[in-house]
C-alpha positions in Angstrom: -28.2 120.6 -119.8 -26.2 117.1 -119.9 -28.1 114.2 -121.4 -29.8 111.6 -119.5 -27.6 108.3 -119.1 -29.5 105.5 -120.5 -30.1 102.6 -117.6 -28.3 99.7 -118.6 -30.7 96.8 -119.5 -29.6 93.5 -117.3 -29.2 90.3 -118.9 -29.4 87.0 -117.1 -25.6 86.6 -117.2 -25.4 89.9 -115.4 -27.4 88.6 -112.6 -25.8 85.2 -112.5 -22.3 87.2 -112.0 -23.2 89.4 -109.3 -20.7 89.8 -106.7 -22.9 88.1 -103.9 -23.8 85.0 -106.5 -20.2 84.6 -106.9 -19.5 84.7 -103.2 -22.5 81.7 -103.3 -20.7 79.4 -106.0 -17.5 79.6 -103.4 -19.5 78.6 -100.8 -20.6 75.4 -102.9 -17.1 74.9 -103.7 -15.9 75.0 -100.2 -19.1 72.9 -99.1 -18.2 70.1 -101.4 -14.2 70.2 -100.7 -15.1 69.9 -96.8 -17.5 66.7 -97.3 -14.7 65.2 -99.7 -12.2 65.1 -96.9 -14.5 64.9 -94.0 -13.4 61.2 -93.6 -9.8 61.8 -94.0 -8.6 65.2 -92.7 -10.9 66.6 -90.5 -8.9 69.7 -89.7 -9.1 70.7 -93.5 -12.7 69.8 -93.5 -13.4 72.0 -90.8 -11.4 75.0 -92.4 -13.5 74.3 -95.8 -16.9 74.1 -93.9 -15.9 77.4 -92.1 -15.1 79.2 -95.3 -18.4 78.2 -96.6 -20.0 79.5 -93.6 -18.3 82.7 -93.6 -19.5 83.4 -97.2 -22.9 83.0 -95.7 -22.3 86.0 -93.7 -20.3 88.1 -96.4 -22.9 87.7 -99.3 -25.9 89.3 -97.7 -23.3 92.5 -97.0 -22.0 92.8 -100.7 -25.8 92.3 -102.1 -26.8 95.2 -100.3 -23.6 97.1 -100.7 -23.7 96.8 -104.4 -27.3 96.9 -104.5 -27.2 93.2 -106.2 -30.2 91.6 -104.4 -32.0 89.0 -106.6 -34.4 86.4 -106.3 -32.2 83.8 -107.8 -29.1 85.0 -105.0 -31.8 84.4 -102.5 -32.7 80.9 -103.5 -29.0 80.2 -104.2 -28.3 81.3 -100.6 -30.9 79.4 -98.8 -30.3 76.1 -100.8 -26.5 76.2 -100.0 -27.5 76.9 -96.6 -29.7 73.7 -96.6 -27.5 71.3 -98.4 -24.4 72.1 -96.1 -26.3 71.5 -93.2 -27.9 68.4 -94.4 -24.5 66.9 -95.8 -22.8 67.6 -92.4 -25.7 65.8 -90.8 -25.1 62.7 -93.3 -21.6 62.7 -92.1 -22.3 62.6 -88.5 -24.9 59.7 -89.1 -21.8 57.9 -90.5 -19.5 58.8 -87.7 -22.3 58.1 -85.0 -24.3 55.2 -86.3 -26.3 54.6 -83.3 -27.9 58.3 -83.6 -28.4 57.7 -87.4 -32.2 58.0 -87.4 -32.1 61.2 -85.6 -29.5 62.8 -87.9 -31.9 61.6 -90.9 -34.7 62.9 -88.9 -33.2 66.3 -88.5 -32.7 66.3 -92.4 -36.2 65.7 -93.0 -37.4 68.1 -90.6 -35.0 70.8 -91.8 -36.0 70.6 -95.8 -39.6 70.2 -95.3 -39.8 73.3 -92.7 -38.2 75.5 -95.0 -39.6 74.3 -98.4 -43.0 74.5 -96.8 -42.4 78.0 -95.6 -40.8 79.4 -99.0 -43.6 77.9 -101.1 -46.2 79.4 -98.8 -45.1 83.2 -99.0 -44.5 85.5 -102.1 -42.4 88.0 -100.5 -38.9 86.9 -98.9 -39.3 84.4 -96.5 -37.8 86.5 -93.4 -39.7 89.7 -94.4 -42.6 91.1 -92.3 -44.9 91.1 -95.1 -44.2 87.1 -95.3 -44.9 86.8 -91.4 -47.8 89.2 -91.3 -50.4 86.3 -90.7 -48.1 83.4 -89.3 -47.5 82.1 -85.9 -46.6 84.7 -83.0 -43.7 82.6 -81.8 -42.4 82.4 -85.5 -42.8 86.5 -85.9 -41.0 86.9 -82.7 -38.2 84.4 -83.6 -37.7 86.3 -87.1 -37.9 89.8 -85.5 -35.4 89.4 -82.7 -32.3 89.0 -84.6 -29.8 88.3 -81.7 -32.2 85.2 -81.0 -32.6 84.3 -84.6 -28.4 84.6 -85.1 -28.0 82.4 -81.7 -30.4 79.5 -82.9 -28.9 79.5 -86.3 -25.2 79.9 -85.5 -25.6 77.9 -82.3 -27.1 74.9 -84.1 -24.4 75.1 -86.8 -21.5 74.9 -84.3 -23.2 72.1 -82.1 -23.1 69.9 -85.5 -19.5 71.1 -86.2 -18.3 70.7 -82.5 -20.1 67.1 -82.8 -17.9 66.4 -85.7 -14.8 67.6 -84.1 -15.4 65.7 -80.9 -15.5 62.5 -82.9 -11.8 62.9 -84.0 -10.7 65.0 -80.9 -12.5 64.4 -77.7 -12.1 67.1 -75.1 -13.9 68.1 -72.0 -14.1 71.7 -73.3 -15.2 70.9 -76.5 -18.1 68.7 -74.8 -19.2 71.8 -72.7 -19.2 74.5 -75.3 -21.3 71.7 -77.3 -23.8 70.5 -74.7 -24.2 73.8 -72.8 -23.5 76.6 -75.4 -25.0 75.1 -78.5 -27.4 72.4 -77.9 -30.0 74.9 -76.2 -29.9 76.6 -79.4 -30.1 73.5 -81.6 -33.0 72.4 -79.8 -34.9 75.7 -79.9 -34.4 75.5 -83.7 -35.9 72.4 -84.0 -39.0 73.7 -82.0 -39.1 76.6 -84.8 -38.8 74.2 -87.6 -41.8 72.2 -86.5 -43.8 75.6 -85.7 -42.6 77.1 -89.2 -43.7 73.9 -91.1 -47.2 73.7 -89.4 -48.0 77.4 -90.0 -46.8 77.2 -93.6 -49.1 74.0 -94.0 -51.9 75.9 -92.4 -51.3 78.9 -94.7 -51.3 77.0 -98.0 -54.2 75.0 -97.1 -56.2 78.3 -96.6 -55.1 79.7 -99.6 -56.4 76.5 -101.2 -59.8 76.3 -99.8 -60.2 80.1 -100.6 -59.7 79.2 -104.2 -62.3 76.6 -104.0 
């Protein structure tokens, strides 16, 4: 009978060097590169931003394929998503100064909603366990993946097209932005408000039970 192979003991370095986490680091580099040239080379900026966006799709598949899911990787992914979107909104506030308040408002709402939600759950923030006792609309949103994907991707594309439209105004870009992506962006903000309120209620309920 062949001897059993000893299971390798993971170190923090091993986790930090997981393939999906390496993709996460690259996403950060592409994101910063996009912001660095945002006012001087819009085509290159969009290219870098799309590279970072593509990494968001790829890292999850790689994590599952190599069995390298980790709490650190999940946090890295979420933080990169949030700072990427917030950074782009800050750039838009400079390109469209008359709407700067609304871009700042979207940053505040995005960060508050996601931070409240993550802090109010013990499991993964999109899991059925985490959403079991939350608002029915929130459960519906996260359980219907095509809807979830449309809202997330549509919102990002709305911001990207708004950025592109500043440098290359075109009726087709405007129509795609307003009729294809704006509904997704509006729905995403409604979900953010519901998510924030639901998370606040869950945390307050947990505090009340501890008293």
